[in-house]
N, C-alpha and C positions, 0 to 999 in steps of 0.2 A: 729530725727525720733524715733518713738517708735516701739518696736518689735511686731511681729505677736502675741506672747503670751500676751503682754500688751493690744493689740487691742481686742483680744478675751475676756480677763478678764474684760476690761472696758465695752464691749458690754453686757456681762452677768450681770454686775452691773446695767447697764441702764435698762435691762429687769427686773431685780429683783426690782428696784425702781418703775418701771412702774406697776408691779404686786401689789406691796404694795400700790401704789396710787389707784388701782382699789379696793383694800380691804377697803380703806378709805370710799368708796361710796357703799360698799356692806354690807347690813344689815343682820347679821347672828344671829339666835336664839341660846342662850346659856342656859345650865342647871342652875337652881338657887337653892342654898342650902336653908335649912329650915330657918336659921337665916336671910338670905337675904330676903326670902319671908315674914318673920315676920316684918322686918323693912319696907318693901314695903307696907305691910298692914297698918302700922302705918302712913306712908306717905299718903296713901289713906284716912285714917281717918281724918288727918289734912286737906286734900284737900276738902273733901266733907262735913265734919261736922263742921270744924272750919272756913273754907273758903279759897279761893285762892287769890293770889296777884292781885291787880288791874292792868289790862293791861296798863293803862295810865302810870304806874310807871315801866313798863317793855318794853322799846322800843328796847332792844337788848335781844334776847333769843337764847338758845341752846336746841337742842333735846338730851335727855338722855334716857337710857333704864334700867329698873329694872323689874325683874320677868317676862321677856318675852314681856313687853309692853313698848311703847315709849310715852313720854310726854315732856313738855317744861318747862324750868326753866329760871329765870332771873339771873343777875350777883351776886345776894345775895344767890343763890341756892334755892330760893323759887319757888315752883310749881306755874305755871301760867295757866296750861291747865284745861279745863273743861272736857276733854275726853282723853281716852287712845287709842293708835293705835298699829297695828301689825308691821308697818314699816313707815318710814318717808323719805322725800326728804332731800337733804343736807341743803337747806337754804330757807328763806323767800324771796319773791320778789313780788312787787305790793301788799304787805300786805297778801299774801297767801303762803302756803307751801304744797307740795304734801304729802298726807298721805294715808296709806293703812289700810283698815278695812274689815275683812271677805273676804280676797283675792282680793279685788277690790280697785282701787285708786280713790281718790277724792282730795279736797283741804280744808284746815282748815285756819281760820284767826288767829289773834294774841292772842285770848283767848283760842285757841285750839278747837273752835267750827267748826264742819264740815259745810261748807257753799256752796261747790259744791259737789253734791252727788257722793258717791263712786260707780261709774258705769264704770270705765275704766280699761283696762288690764294693761296699763302703763300710767304714767303721768310725764311730765317734768316741771322744774321750769319755772315760768313766766318770760318774758322779754318784758318790755314796753307794758304791757297789753295783751300779747299773750302767749299761751303755746301750745306745741304739746302733744296730747294724742292719745292713741290707744283704739279703741272701736270696738268690733265685728270683729277684724282682720284688721280694716282700720285705717289709721292715719288721724287725724283731727287737725285743729288749732282752739282753742277756746279763748274767751275773759274772763275777770275776773268774769263774771256772769254765765259762763258755756255754753254760746251760741256758736254754731259753726260759725266760720268766713269763713272757707274754708276747702275743702277736699284735702288731699295731694295725689299726683299721686299714683295709685295702685302699681306701680313698687317698691315702698319703702317697704322693708322687715324688716328692723331693724334700730334703731337709736343707734349709738355707743357712741356718745359724743355730748355735747351741750355747746358752749361757745359763749358769746357775741350775743346771740339770733340766732346763726347759728348752725344747727345740722349737724354733720358728720354722714351720713346715708349709709346703705348698700341697694342697689337696685338690681333688677333682671339683670341689665346691668352693675353692678360693683359699686364702691364707688361714692358718690355724696354728695352735700351739699344741705340742705333745708334752704333757706333764710328766713328772717323775714316776707317777703311778701307771703311765702308759695310756691314760685317758686323753681324749682329744678335747681341747678347749676351743670352742668356736665363738669368738666375740660377735656381737650383734652385727647384722648386715649394714648398719648405719656407720660402722667404723671403717677406716682405710689407713693406708700407710703404716702398717704394723712394724714395730721395732722389737728387737730382742728384749727379754726381761733383764733388769738390772736393779739390784736392791729390792727385789720383789715387785717391781712395777715395770710396765711396758708402755712406751709412748704410742698413742694412736691419734688419728685425725678424724674429726667429725664436723661436717658442715664448714670445712675450711679452717677450723680451729683445732689446736692441739691440747691433749690432756693425757691422763695415765689411767690404765686399768690394773687391777690386781690379779692374782692367780685364779680368782673365781670368775674373771671376765667382767667384773663390776667396775664402774668408774670410781676411782679413788680420788682423782683430781680432775675436776670438770674441764671439758674442752672449751676453754675460753681464751686461749693464748694464740697469738699470731705465730709464735715460735717457742719451742721449749727444748732444752738440752736434756739428754738422758741423765738419770741419777747415778753418779758414781760414789756419792756421799749422801748424807741425809739432807743435803741442800742442792739446789740447781738453779740455773738462771732461766728466766722466761721473758718474753717480749709482749707488750700490749701497745699497739700503735708505734710511736717512736720512743717508747720508754722501756727500760729494762729493770728487773728487780730479782732479788734472791727470794726463793720460797723454800719451805721445808716440806716434808712428806705429808704434813697435815694441811698443806696449801696455805700456810700462814706466811705472810710477807715478813722476811727477816730485815731486809734493808733495800733501799734503792741503789742501783748501780750507775756508774758514770756512762755517758753517751758512748756507745760502741756500735759495731756493725754486724754483730751476730751473737747468738746465744752460745754459751760454752758450758762444759761440764766442770764442776768443781770436784777436787779430790783432796781430802784432808783440809777442807776449808780454803783452798788456794787454787787459782786459775790464772791463765794468761789471757787478757782481754784484747780484742782487736779494736783499739781506740784510735781516734784521728792521729795521723802522722806516724805513730809508732805503737807497738804492742806494750801493754802495761801489766805487770804482775800485780794481782789484786788478792788481798786476804780478806775473808769475811770479817767485818768489823771496820772496814774502811781504809786499811793501809794500802797505799798505791805506790808502785815503783816503776818509773818509765824504763824501758829497755832500749838498747841500741838497734833493735830489730825493727826496720821500717815497715810501715803498713800504708797501703794505698798507692804504691808505685805502679804506674800503668804498664811498665816494661817488665816488672818482676812480680810474679805471684808468690804468695807466702801463706803458710798455715802452721799453727801451733797446736799440738795435740795436748790432751789433758796431762797433768803431772802424774808421774809414776815414780814412787820412791823419792819424792821431792825434787825430781828433775823432769823437765818437759822437753820433748824433742820437737824440732821444727824442720820445715823444708822451705827453700826458695826455689823457684823455677823460672828460668828464662830460656828463650830460644837459643841464645849463645852458649850458656853454661849447662843447660839441662837441670836436673834435680841436684841440689846441694843441701845436705843435712847438717844439723848441729843441735845444741841443747841450750835451754834457758834454765838458770838457777833461781831459787826463791828470792835472792837479793837483786834480781834483774840482770845480772851479768850473763854474758854468753859464754858457753863452753865449747871450744873447738868449732866455732861457727863456720858454716859453709865448707867444712873439711871433707865430709863423707859423701860418697855417691848414694849411700843408703844407710839408714840407722833404725834400730828398733828401740822400744822403750826399755828403761832399766828394769831388771827383774833379778831379785836375789843378789843385788850388789854389782851386777855387771850388765853391759848392753852390747849386743852384736852390732858391728858397724862394717861398712864396706869401704875399703881404702885401696886405691889403685887396682881395682878389679877383684879384690879378694876380701873375705870376711875374717875378722878377728873380734876380740872382746876388749872393751875398755872398762875401767873402774870409774867411780864418781869424780875423780880428779881429772879424768880425760886421758889417763895413761893407758897405753896398750899393754895389757897384762897377758893376753893370749894372742900370739902373732897372727897377722892377717894372712892365712895360707889356705883358707877354705873357699870352695866355690859358692857355698851358701851356709847359713847358720841360723838356728833358732835360739831363743833365749833359754837361760838356765831356770830350771824348776826343781823343787824337791821331788824325789822319786817315790816317796811314801804314798 
């Protein structure tokens, strides 16, 4: 069993990690020094007078920010955009990405060209040919041509998160989900603490215990757990009392887990567990590897995110050093530990990191393959 102090500390870390995740999708304008502006002007010269990279050669792109404007680059660091934007969405889907220009949102294609007019107050990523947008205070579902498919119920006041084409929304009657069909899913009033859908299931809370509902709003996994991590794989960790175990999506126990201090999400059957003294890389089946990343230091807070492309990012936080990021490998070794002021998950073979105040991209060996010259950067995603 863990102490009340440990519970509170771990809860604060989870809140901190969640806030940092929100920052990942929050586009903030930064002041740009004169040298940065000069460099950016040179980039613009290359773009508009020398020419931009052929989109046929840039099937994976990332959004980056310089001089207060966002544009897109390929894995060689070459600009592929025809246009600059005030803000951008996280990723491409169905060949389109949300972009903001003059305080209104629209959608750009893989050349950076605005192909759906910027006429929306908000715009979300497409999923299977559909996207949720807000126009004149009302939520709509549109297709990839910008045509309205359906109007969303007026009771929807905000969309907090969207995964797998299902939006977690706030309505006048409380939290609800907007399904890909545009219909509103309202789980029973007995449920609370709604989470986004992942692997077709959403974690909910009932009577102080956690379980999972399906896209029909029915309980798929009963609310019997003191804690439960979201499914990123077909297995996840749950807690009952002071004991932890792995369960599958049929609620069958796969195996007991070692003593740890919080539930974690598994990805491809692997996770980093917060075990006594240090974090442990754990593979389903019982393989355990201790890392050199300490856990339980009263002066330093730490958190490890789920694995992404077999590499897990982590942060340490202290009053003296602030946030310092690095990565954990499946063999338990640390990659560029505490080197970065910020770091994102690996995506399509690269990860955006912040070094000495600027963002660049590293490969799985930790090598900087796109120089850290950007004010901000999002991950690489396919443009299809």
